[in-house]
mmCIF file of the N, C-alpha and C atoms, coordinates in Angstrom:
data_MODEL
# 
_entry.id   MODEL 
# 
loop_
_atom_site.group_PDB 
_atom_site.id 
_atom_site.type_symbol 
_atom_site.label_atom_id 
_atom_site.label_alt_id 
_atom_site.label_comp_id 
_atom_site.label_asym_id 
_atom_site.label_entity_id 
_atom_site.label_seq_id 
_atom_site.pdbx_PDB_ins_code 
_atom_site.Cartn_x 
_atom_site.Cartn_y 
_atom_site.Cartn_z 
_atom_site.occupancy 
_atom_site.B_iso_or_equiv 
_atom_site.pdbx_formal_charge 
_atom_site.auth_seq_id 
_atom_site.auth_comp_id 
_atom_site.auth_asym_id 
_atom_site.auth_atom_id 
_atom_site.pdbx_PDB_model_num 
ATOM 1   N N  . MET A 1 1  ? -12.100 6.434  -2.366  1.00 0.00 ? 1  MET A N  1 
ATOM 2   C CA . MET A 1 1  ? -11.723 6.335  -0.972  1.00 0.00 ? 1  MET A CA 1 
ATOM 3   C C  . MET A 1 1  ? -12.598 5.269  -0.324  1.00 0.00 ? 1  MET A C  1 
ATOM 4   N N  . ALA A 1 2  ? -12.102 4.091  -0.166  1.00 0.00 ? 2  ALA A N  1 
ATOM 5   C CA . ALA A 1 2  ? -12.886 2.956  0.315   1.00 0.00 ? 2  ALA A CA 1 
ATOM 6   C C  . ALA A 1 2  ? -12.978 2.923  1.837   1.00 0.00 ? 2  ALA A C  1 
ATOM 7   N N  . ASN A 1 3  ? -14.170 3.255  2.354   1.00 0.00 ? 3  ASN A N  1 
ATOM 8   C CA . ASN A 1 3  ? -14.459 3.154  3.786   1.00 0.00 ? 3  ASN A CA 1 
ATOM 9   C C  . ASN A 1 3  ? -13.487 3.905  4.693   1.00 0.00 ? 3  ASN A C  1 
ATOM 10  N N  . LYS A 1 4  ? -12.938 4.961  4.239   1.00 0.00 ? 4  LYS A N  1 
ATOM 11  C CA . LYS A 1 4  ? -12.051 5.771  5.072   1.00 0.00 ? 4  LYS A CA 1 
ATOM 12  C C  . LYS A 1 4  ? -12.691 7.139  5.284   1.00 0.00 ? 4  LYS A C  1 
ATOM 13  N N  . GLU A 1 5  ? -12.514 7.648  6.485   1.00 0.00 ? 5  GLU A N  1 
ATOM 14  C CA . GLU A 1 5  ? -13.009 8.988  6.796   1.00 0.00 ? 5  GLU A CA 1 
ATOM 15  C C  . GLU A 1 5  ? -12.138 10.016 6.070   1.00 0.00 ? 5  GLU A C  1 
ATOM 16  N N  . SER A 1 6  ? -12.759 11.053 5.564   1.00 0.00 ? 6  SER A N  1 
ATOM 17  C CA . SER A 1 6  ? -12.011 12.105 4.887   1.00 0.00 ? 6  SER A CA 1 
ATOM 18  C C  . SER A 1 6  ? -11.108 12.828 5.869   1.00 0.00 ? 6  SER A C  1 
ATOM 19  N N  . LEU A 1 7  ? -9.894  13.109 5.459   1.00 0.00 ? 7  LEU A N  1 
ATOM 20  C CA . LEU A 1 7  ? -8.931  13.809 6.301   1.00 0.00 ? 7  LEU A CA 1 
ATOM 21  C C  . LEU A 1 7  ? -8.774  15.269 5.901   1.00 0.00 ? 7  LEU A C  1 
ATOM 22  N N  . VAL A 1 8  ? -9.626  15.723 5.004   1.00 0.00 ? 8  VAL A N  1 
ATOM 23  C CA . VAL A 1 8  ? -9.547  17.114 4.565   1.00 0.00 ? 8  VAL A CA 1 
ATOM 24  C C  . VAL A 1 8  ? -10.862 17.832 4.862   1.00 0.00 ? 8  VAL A C  1 
ATOM 25  N N  . VAL A 1 9  ? -10.767 19.115 5.090   1.00 0.00 ? 9  VAL A N  1 
ATOM 26  C CA . VAL A 1 9  ? -11.963 19.939 5.312   1.00 0.00 ? 9  VAL A CA 1 
ATOM 27  C C  . VAL A 1 9  ? -12.402 20.440 3.941   1.00 0.00 ? 9  VAL A C  1 
ATOM 28  N N  . ALA A 1 10 ? -13.481 19.857 3.439   1.00 0.00 ? 10 ALA A N  1 
ATOM 29  C CA . ALA A 1 10 ? -13.929 20.135 2.079   1.00 0.00 ? 10 ALA A CA 1 
ATOM 30  C C  . ALA A 1 10 ? -14.124 21.624 1.819   1.00 0.00 ? 10 ALA A C  1 
ATOM 31  N N  . SER A 1 11 ? -14.771 22.325 2.741   1.00 0.00 ? 11 SER A N  1 
ATOM 32  C CA . SER A 1 11 ? -15.052 23.748 2.514   1.00 0.00 ? 11 SER A CA 1 
ATOM 33  C C  . SER A 1 11 ? -13.770 24.561 2.412   1.00 0.00 ? 11 SER A C  1 
ATOM 34  N N  . LYS A 1 12 ? -12.758 24.200 3.196   1.00 0.00 ? 12 LYS A N  1 
ATOM 35  C CA . LYS A 1 12 ? -11.482 24.930 3.160   1.00 0.00 ? 12 LYS A CA 1 
ATOM 36  C C  . LYS A 1 12 ? -10.740 24.662 1.855   1.00 0.00 ? 12 LYS A C  1 
ATOM 37  N N  . VAL A 1 13 ? -10.744 23.406 1.432   1.00 0.00 ? 13 VAL A N  1 
ATOM 38  C CA . VAL A 1 13 ? -10.079 23.049 0.174   1.00 0.00 ? 13 VAL A CA 1 
ATOM 39  C C  . VAL A 1 13 ? -10.763 23.741 -0.997  1.00 0.00 ? 13 VAL A C  1 
ATOM 40  N N  . LYS A 1 14 ? -12.085 23.676 -1.029  1.00 0.00 ? 14 LYS A N  1 
ATOM 41  C CA . LYS A 1 14 ? -12.831 24.317 -2.118  1.00 0.00 ? 14 LYS A CA 1 
ATOM 42  C C  . LYS A 1 14 ? -12.614 25.822 -2.125  1.00 0.00 ? 14 LYS A C  1 
ATOM 43  N N  . ALA A 1 15 ? -12.591 26.442 -0.954  1.00 0.00 ? 15 ALA A N  1 
ATOM 44  C CA . ALA A 1 15 ? -12.367 27.890 -0.868  1.00 0.00 ? 15 ALA A CA 1 
ATOM 45  C C  . ALA A 1 15 ? -10.976 28.259 -1.371  1.00 0.00 ? 15 ALA A C  1 
ATOM 46  N N  . TYR A 1 16 ? -9.985  27.458 -1.026  1.00 0.00 ? 16 TYR A N  1 
ATOM 47  C CA . TYR A 1 16 ? -8.619  27.731 -1.491  1.00 0.00 ? 16 TYR A CA 1 
ATOM 48  C C  . TYR A 1 16 ? -8.534  27.622 -3.012  1.00 0.00 ? 16 TYR A C  1 
ATOM 49  N N  . ILE A 1 17 ? -9.095  26.555 -3.543  1.00 0.00 ? 17 ILE A N  1 
ATOM 50  C CA . ILE A 1 17 ? -9.070  26.369 -4.998  1.00 0.00 ? 17 ILE A CA 1 
ATOM 51  C C  . ILE A 1 17 ? -9.831  27.501 -5.687  1.00 0.00 ? 17 ILE A C  1 
ATOM 52  N N  . LYS A 1 18 ? -10.966 27.874 -5.135  1.00 0.00 ? 18 LYS A N  1 
ATOM 53  C CA . LYS A 1 18 ? -11.753 28.972 -5.701  1.00 0.00 ? 18 LYS A CA 1 
ATOM 54  C C  . LYS A 1 18 ? -10.981 30.285 -5.657  1.00 0.00 ? 18 LYS A C  1 
ATOM 55  N N  . SER A 1 19 ? -10.190 30.496 -4.592  1.00 0.00 ? 19 SER A N  1 
ATOM 56  C CA . SER A 1 19 ? -9.390  31.731 -4.478  1.00 0.00 ? 19 SER A CA 1 
ATOM 57  C C  . SER A 1 19 ? -8.344  31.831 -5.579  1.00 0.00 ? 19 SER A C  1 
ATOM 58  N N  . LYS A 1 20 ? -8.018  30.694 -6.175  1.00 0.00 ? 20 LYS A N  1 
ATOM 59  C CA . LYS A 1 20 ? -7.060  30.653 -7.288  1.00 0.00 ? 20 LYS A CA 1 
ATOM 60  C C  . LYS A 1 20 ? -7.777  30.679 -8.635  1.00 0.00 ? 20 LYS A C  1 
ATOM 61  N N  . LYS A 1 21 ? -9.085  31.042 -8.581  1.00 0.00 ? 21 LYS A N  1 
ATOM 62  C CA . LYS A 1 21 ? -9.913  31.156 -9.789  1.00 0.00 ? 21 LYS A CA 1 
ATOM 63  C C  . LYS A 1 21 ? -10.089 29.828 -10.514 1.00 0.00 ? 21 LYS A C  1 
ATOM 64  N N  . MET A 1 22 ? -10.164 28.740 -9.736  1.00 0.00 ? 22 MET A N  1 
ATOM 65  C CA . MET A 1 22 ? -10.347 27.403 -10.296 1.00 0.00 ? 22 MET A CA 1 
ATOM 66  C C  . MET A 1 22 ? -11.573 26.761 -9.650  1.00 0.00 ? 22 MET A C  1 
ATOM 67  N N  . MET A 1 23 ? -12.006 25.625 -10.211 1.00 0.00 ? 23 MET A N  1 
ATOM 68  C CA . MET A 1 23 ? -13.158 24.912 -9.669  1.00 0.00 ? 23 MET A CA 1 
ATOM 69  C C  . MET A 1 23 ? -12.692 23.532 -9.185  1.00 0.00 ? 23 MET A C  1 
ATOM 70  N N  . THR A 1 24 ? -13.464 22.940 -8.259  1.00 0.00 ? 24 THR A N  1 
ATOM 71  C CA . THR A 1 24 ? -13.133 21.641 -7.679  1.00 0.00 ? 24 THR A CA 1 
ATOM 72  C C  . THR A 1 24 ? -14.050 20.572 -8.261  1.00 0.00 ? 24 THR A C  1 
ATOM 73  N N  . SER A 1 25 ? -13.471 19.507 -8.799  1.00 0.00 ? 25 SER A N  1 
ATOM 74  C CA . SER A 1 25 ? -14.295 18.416 -9.322  1.00 0.00 ? 25 SER A CA 1 
ATOM 75  C C  . SER A 1 25 ? -14.875 17.614 -8.166  1.00 0.00 ? 25 SER A C  1 
ATOM 76  N N  . SER A 1 26 ? -15.909 16.854 -8.446  1.00 0.00 ? 26 SER A N  1 
ATOM 77  C CA . SER A 1 26 ? -16.611 16.111 -7.399  1.00 0.00 ? 26 SER A CA 1 
ATOM 78  C C  . SER A 1 26 ? -15.740 15.037 -6.744  1.00 0.00 ? 26 SER A C  1 
ATOM 79  N N  . ASP A 1 27 ? -14.763 14.516 -7.465  1.00 0.00 ? 27 ASP A N  1 
ATOM 80  C CA . ASP A 1 27 ? -13.933 13.450 -6.901  1.00 0.00 ? 27 ASP A CA 1 
ATOM 81  C C  . ASP A 1 27 ? -12.557 13.920 -6.434  1.00 0.00 ? 27 ASP A C  1 
ATOM 82  N N  . ALA A 1 28 ? -12.281 15.205 -6.529  1.00 0.00 ? 28 ALA A N  1 
ATOM 83  C CA . ALA A 1 28 ? -10.967 15.731 -6.141  1.00 0.00 ? 28 ALA A CA 1 
ATOM 84  C C  . ALA A 1 28 ? -10.714 15.595 -4.641  1.00 0.00 ? 28 ALA A C  1 
ATOM 85  N N  . LEU A 1 29 ? -11.736 15.823 -3.827  1.00 0.00 ? 29 LEU A N  1 
ATOM 86  C CA . LEU A 1 29 ? -11.548 15.773 -2.376  1.00 0.00 ? 29 LEU A CA 1 
ATOM 87  C C  . LEU A 1 29 ? -11.218 14.364 -1.901  1.00 0.00 ? 29 LEU A C  1 
ATOM 88  N N  . GLY A 1 30 ? -11.847 13.360 -2.476  1.00 0.00 ? 30 GLY A N  1 
ATOM 89  C CA . GLY A 1 30 ? -11.527 11.979 -2.134  1.00 0.00 ? 30 GLY A CA 1 
ATOM 90  C C  . GLY A 1 30 ? -10.098 11.621 -2.509  1.00 0.00 ? 30 GLY A C  1 
ATOM 91  N N  . ALA A 1 31 ? -9.673  12.082 -3.677  1.00 0.00 ? 31 ALA A N  1 
ATOM 92  C CA . ALA A 1 31 ? -8.308  11.819 -4.126  1.00 0.00 ? 31 ALA A CA 1 
ATOM 93  C C  . ALA A 1 31 ? -7.297  12.522 -3.224  1.00 0.00 ? 31 ALA A C  1 
ATOM 94  N N  . LEU A 1 32 ? -7.630  13.732 -2.797  1.00 0.00 ? 32 LEU A N  1 
ATOM 95  C CA . LEU A 1 32 ? -6.742  14.464 -1.899  1.00 0.00 ? 32 LEU A CA 1 
ATOM 96  C C  . LEU A 1 32 ? -6.632  13.761 -0.553  1.00 0.00 ? 32 LEU A C  1 
ATOM 97  N N  . SER A 1 33 ? -7.743  13.301 -0.027  1.00 0.00 ? 33 SER A N  1 
ATOM 98  C CA . SER A 1 33 ? -7.725  12.582 1.244   1.00 0.00 ? 33 SER A CA 1 
ATOM 99  C C  . SER A 1 33 ? -6.927  11.283 1.117   1.00 0.00 ? 33 SER A C  1 
ATOM 100 N N  . ASP A 1 34 ? -7.067  10.582 -0.001  1.00 0.00 ? 34 ASP A N  1 
ATOM 101 C CA . ASP A 1 34 ? -6.282  9.362  -0.237  1.00 0.00 ? 34 ASP A CA 1 
ATOM 102 C C  . ASP A 1 34 ? -4.787  9.676  -0.219  1.00 0.00 ? 34 ASP A C  1 
ATOM 103 N N  . LYS A 1 35 ? -4.426  10.801 -0.820  1.00 0.00 ? 35 LYS A N  1 
ATOM 104 C CA . LYS A 1 35 ? -3.024  11.225 -0.855  1.00 0.00 ? 35 LYS A CA 1 
ATOM 105 C C  . LYS A 1 35 ? -2.522  11.509 0.557   1.00 0.00 ? 35 LYS A C  1 
ATOM 106 N N  . VAL A 1 36 ? -3.348  12.143 1.373   1.00 0.00 ? 36 VAL A N  1 
ATOM 107 C CA . VAL A 1 36 ? -2.974  12.439 2.756   1.00 0.00 ? 36 VAL A CA 1 
ATOM 108 C C  . VAL A 1 36 ? -2.772  11.133 3.530   1.00 0.00 ? 36 VAL A C  1 
ATOM 109 N N  . TYR A 1 37 ? -3.686  10.175 3.367   1.00 0.00 ? 37 TYR A N  1 
ATOM 110 C CA . TYR A 1 37 ? -3.525  8.872  4.020   1.00 0.00 ? 37 TYR A CA 1 
ATOM 111 C C  . TYR A 1 37 ? -2.194  8.236  3.613   1.00 0.00 ? 37 TYR A C  1 
ATOM 112 N N  . SER A 1 38 ? -1.877  8.286  2.331   1.00 0.00 ? 38 SER A N  1 
ATOM 113 C CA . SER A 1 38 ? -0.638  7.703  1.830   1.00 0.00 ? 38 SER A CA 1 
ATOM 114 C C  . SER A 1 38 ? 0.588   8.388  2.438   1.00 0.00 ? 38 SER A C  1 
ATOM 115 N N  . MET A 1 39 ? 0.554   9.709  2.491   1.00 0.00 ? 39 MET A N  1 
ATOM 116 C CA . MET A 1 39 ? 1.668   10.465 3.087   1.00 0.00 ? 39 MET A CA 1 
ATOM 117 C C  . MET A 1 39 ? 1.832   10.118 4.568   1.00 0.00 ? 39 MET A C  1 
ATOM 118 N N  . LEU A 1 40 ? 0.713   10.024 5.277   1.00 0.00 ? 40 LEU A N  1 
ATOM 119 C CA . LEU A 1 40 ? 0.773   9.709  6.702   1.00 0.00 ? 40 LEU A CA 1 
ATOM 120 C C  . LEU A 1 40 ? 1.273   8.284  6.940   1.00 0.00 ? 40 LEU A C  1 
ATOM 121 N N  . ASP A 1 41 ? 0.817   7.338  6.124   1.00 0.00 ? 41 ASP A N  1 
ATOM 122 C CA . ASP A 1 41 ? 1.286   5.962  6.259   1.00 0.00 ? 41 ASP A CA 1 
ATOM 123 C C  . ASP A 1 41 ? 2.801   5.877  6.055   1.00 0.00 ? 41 ASP A C  1 
ATOM 124 N N  . ALA A 1 42 ? 3.314   6.598  5.054   1.00 0.00 ? 42 ALA A N  1 
ATOM 125 C CA . ALA A 1 42 ? 4.760   6.615  4.805   1.00 0.00 ? 42 ALA A CA 1 
ATOM 126 C C  . ALA A 1 42 ? 5.498   7.272  5.963   1.00 0.00 ? 42 ALA A C  1 
ATOM 127 N N  . ALA A 1 43 ? 4.958   8.347  6.502   1.00 0.00 ? 43 ALA A N  1 
ATOM 128 C CA . ALA A 1 43 ? 5.595   9.035  7.632   1.00 0.00 ? 43 ALA A CA 1 
ATOM 129 C C  . ALA A 1 43 ? 5.602   8.139  8.868   1.00 0.00 ? 43 ALA A C  1 
ATOM 130 N N  . ILE A 1 44 ? 4.519   7.405  9.096   1.00 0.00 ? 44 ILE A N  1 
ATOM 131 C CA . ILE A 1 44 ? 4.445   6.490  10.233  1.00 0.00 ? 44 ILE A CA 1 
ATOM 132 C C  . ILE A 1 44 ? 5.476   5.373  10.079  1.00 0.00 ? 44 ILE A C  1 
ATOM 133 N N  . ALA A 1 45 ? 5.610   4.838  8.882   1.00 0.00 ? 45 ALA A N  1 
ATOM 134 C CA . ALA A 1 45 ? 6.591   3.780  8.627   1.00 0.00 ? 45 ALA A CA 1 
ATOM 135 C C  . ALA A 1 45 ? 8.007   4.300  8.886   1.00 0.00 ? 45 ALA A C  1 
ATOM 136 N N  . ARG A 1 46 ? 8.293   5.513  8.442   1.00 0.00 ? 46 ARG A N  1 
ATOM 137 C CA . ARG A 1 46 ? 9.619   6.113  8.672   1.00 0.00 ? 46 ARG A CA 1 
ATOM 138 C C  . ARG A 1 46 ? 9.866   6.318  10.161  1.00 0.00 ? 46 ARG A C  1 
ATOM 139 N N  . THR A 1 47 ? 8.851   6.789  10.854  1.00 0.00 ? 47 THR A N  1 
ATOM 140 C CA . THR A 1 47 ? 8.962   7.004  12.296  1.00 0.00 ? 47 THR A CA 1 
ATOM 141 C C  . THR A 1 47 ? 9.258   5.689  13.012  1.00 0.00 ? 47 THR A C  1 
ATOM 142 N N  . GLN A 1 48 ? 8.519   4.643  12.669  1.00 0.00 ? 48 GLN A N  1 
ATOM 143 C CA . GLN A 1 48 ? 8.736   3.336  13.292  1.00 0.00 ? 48 GLN A CA 1 
ATOM 144 C C  . GLN A 1 48 ? 10.111  2.770  12.956  1.00 0.00 ? 48 GLN A C  1 
ATOM 145 N N  . ALA A 1 49 ? 10.561  2.980  11.718  1.00 0.00 ? 49 ALA A N  1 
ATOM 146 C CA . ALA A 1 49 ? 11.882  2.494  11.308  1.00 0.00 ? 49 ALA A CA 1 
ATOM 147 C C  . ALA A 1 49 ? 12.989  3.170  12.105  1.00 0.00 ? 49 ALA A C  1 
ATOM 148 N N  . ASN A 1 50 ? 12.732  4.379  12.552  1.00 0.00 ? 50 ASN A N  1 
ATOM 149 C CA . ASN A 1 50 ? 13.704  5.117  13.353  1.00 0.00 ? 50 ASN A CA 1 
ATOM 150 C C  . ASN A 1 50 ? 13.466  4.927  14.857  1.00 0.00 ? 50 ASN A C  1 
ATOM 151 N N  . ARG A 1 51 ? 12.653  3.939  15.190  1.00 0.00 ? 51 ARG A N  1 
ATOM 152 C CA . ARG A 1 51 ? 12.352  3.572  16.585  1.00 0.00 ? 51 ARG A CA 1 
ATOM 153 C C  . ARG A 1 51 ? 11.852  4.749  17.413  1.00 0.00 ? 51 ARG A C  1 
ATOM 154 N N  . ARG A 1 52 ? 10.957  5.512  16.794  1.00 0.00 ? 52 ARG A N  1 
ATOM 155 C CA . ARG A 1 52 ? 10.315  6.623  17.491  1.00 0.00 ? 52 ARG A CA 1 
ATOM 156 C C  . ARG A 1 52 ? 8.813   6.372  17.496  1.00 0.00 ? 52 ARG A C  1 
ATOM 157 N N  . SER A 1 53 ? 8.108   7.097  18.359  1.00 0.00 ? 53 SER A N  1 
ATOM 158 C CA . SER A 1 53 ? 6.661   6.987  18.377  1.00 0.00 ? 53 SER A CA 1 
ATOM 159 C C  . SER A 1 53 ? 5.987   8.327  18.056  1.00 0.00 ? 53 SER A C  1 
ATOM 160 N N  . THR A 1 54 ? 6.791   9.312  17.732  1.00 0.00 ? 54 THR A N  1 
ATOM 161 C CA . THR A 1 54 ? 6.270   10.636 17.391  1.00 0.00 ? 54 THR A CA 1 
ATOM 162 C C  . THR A 1 54 ? 6.602   10.972 15.946  1.00 0.00 ? 54 THR A C  1 
ATOM 163 N N  . VAL A 1 55 ? 5.562   11.212 15.161  1.00 0.00 ? 55 VAL A N  1 
ATOM 164 C CA . VAL A 1 55 ? 5.758   11.630 13.764  1.00 0.00 ? 55 VAL A CA 1 
ATOM 165 C C  . VAL A 1 55 ? 6.167   13.097 13.780  1.00 0.00 ? 55 VAL A C  1 
ATOM 166 N N  . LYS A 1 56 ? 7.282   13.388 13.107  1.00 0.00 ? 56 LYS A N  1 
ATOM 167 C CA . LYS A 1 56 ? 7.839   14.743 13.066  1.00 0.00 ? 56 LYS A CA 1 
ATOM 168 C C  . LYS A 1 56 ? 7.783   15.282 11.639  1.00 0.00 ? 56 LYS A C  1 
ATOM 169 N N  . PRO A 1 57 ? 7.918   16.590 11.490  1.00 0.00 ? 57 PRO A N  1 
ATOM 170 C CA . PRO A 1 57 ? 7.821   17.180 10.144  1.00 0.00 ? 57 PRO A CA 1 
ATOM 171 C C  . PRO A 1 57 ? 8.754   16.529 9.121   1.00 0.00 ? 57 PRO A C  1 
ATOM 172 N N  . HIS A 1 58 ? 9.947   16.159 9.524   1.00 0.00 ? 58 HIS A N  1 
ATOM 173 C CA . HIS A 1 58 ? 10.868  15.578 8.543   1.00 0.00 ? 58 HIS A CA 1 
ATOM 174 C C  . HIS A 1 58 ? 10.479  14.153 8.135   1.00 0.00 ? 58 HIS A C  1 
ATOM 175 N N  . ASP A 1 59 ? 9.541   13.535 8.851   1.00 0.00 ? 59 ASP A N  1 
ATOM 176 C CA . ASP A 1 59 ? 9.028   12.237 8.436   1.00 0.00 ? 59 ASP A CA 1 
ATOM 177 C C  . ASP A 1 59 ? 8.098   12.360 7.229   1.00 0.00 ? 59 ASP A C  1 
ATOM 178 N N  . LEU A 1 60 ? 7.524   13.544 7.074   1.00 0.00 ? 60 LEU A N  1 
ATOM 179 C CA . LEU A 1 60 ? 6.633   13.781 5.950   1.00 0.00 ? 60 LEU A CA 1 
ATOM 180 C C  . LEU A 1 60 ? 7.424   14.102 4.705   1.00 0.00 ? 60 LEU A C  1 
# 
Protein backbone atom coordinates (compact mmCIF):
# COMPACT_ATOMS: atom_id res chain seq x y z
CA MET A 1 0.00 0.00 0.00
CA ALA A 2 2.05 2.93 -1.27
CA ASN A 3 1.47 6.13 0.74
CA LYS A 4 -2.23 5.52 1.24
CA GLU A 5 -4.06 5.66 4.53
CA SER A 6 -5.57 2.34 5.59
CA LEU A 7 -9.31 2.15 5.02
CA VAL A 8 -9.85 -0.79 7.34
CA VAL A 9 -9.99 -1.02 11.12
CA ALA A 10 -7.23 -3.51 11.84
CA SER A 11 -8.57 -4.63 15.22
CA LYS A 12 -12.03 -5.33 13.78
CA VAL A 13 -10.65 -7.27 10.82
CA LYS A 14 -8.33 -9.31 13.03
CA ALA A 15 -11.15 -10.02 15.50
CA TYR A 16 -13.44 -11.21 12.71
CA ILE A 17 -10.78 -13.49 11.25
CA LYS A 18 -9.95 -14.81 14.72
CA SER A 19 -13.67 -15.52 15.33
CA LYS A 20 -13.46 -17.88 12.34
CA LYS A 21 -10.56 -19.71 14.04
CA MET A 22 -8.01 -18.28 11.60
CA MET A 23 -4.97 -16.01 11.91
CA THR A 24 -4.14 -12.75 10.07
CA SER A 25 -0.83 -12.41 8.23
CA SER A 26 1.17 -9.21 8.63
CA ASP A 27 0.46 -8.04 5.08
CA ALA A 28 -3.21 -9.05 4.84
CA LEU A 29 -4.54 -5.72 6.14
CA GLY A 30 -2.63 -3.72 3.54
CA ALA A 31 -3.92 -5.97 0.78
CA LEU A 32 -7.47 -5.62 2.08
CA SER A 33 -7.20 -1.84 2.17
CA ASP A 34 -5.82 -1.86 -1.40
CA LYS A 35 -8.85 -3.91 -2.45
CA VAL A 36 -11.19 -1.40 -0.80
CA TYR A 37 -9.46 1.49 -2.62
CA SER A 38 -9.88 -0.39 -5.90
CA MET A 39 -13.57 -1.07 -5.24
CA LEU A 40 -14.18 2.56 -4.32
CA ASP A 41 -12.34 3.86 -7.38
CA ALA A 42 -14.49 1.63 -9.62
CA ALA A 43 -17.67 2.74 -7.84
CA ILE A 44 -16.68 6.41 -8.23
CA ALA A 45 -16.01 5.90 -11.95
CA ARG A 46 -19.44 4.24 -12.36
CA THR A 47 -21.10 7.06 -10.45
CA GLN A 48 -19.43 9.70 -12.62
CA ALA A 49 -20.31 7.79 -15.80
CA ASN A 50 -23.94 7.94 -14.73
CA ARG A 51 -23.63 11.71 -14.14
CA ARG A 52 -24.23 11.44 -10.42
CA SER A 53 -22.24 12.73 -7.49
CA THR A 54 -23.47 10.23 -4.90
CA VAL A 55 -21.98 6.74 -4.71
CA LYS A 56 -24.81 4.26 -4.11
CA PRO A 57 -24.77 0.60 -3.08
CA HIS A 58 -25.34 -0.60 -6.63
CA ASP A 59 -22.19 1.25 -7.74
CA LEU A 60 -20.18 -1.16 -5.62
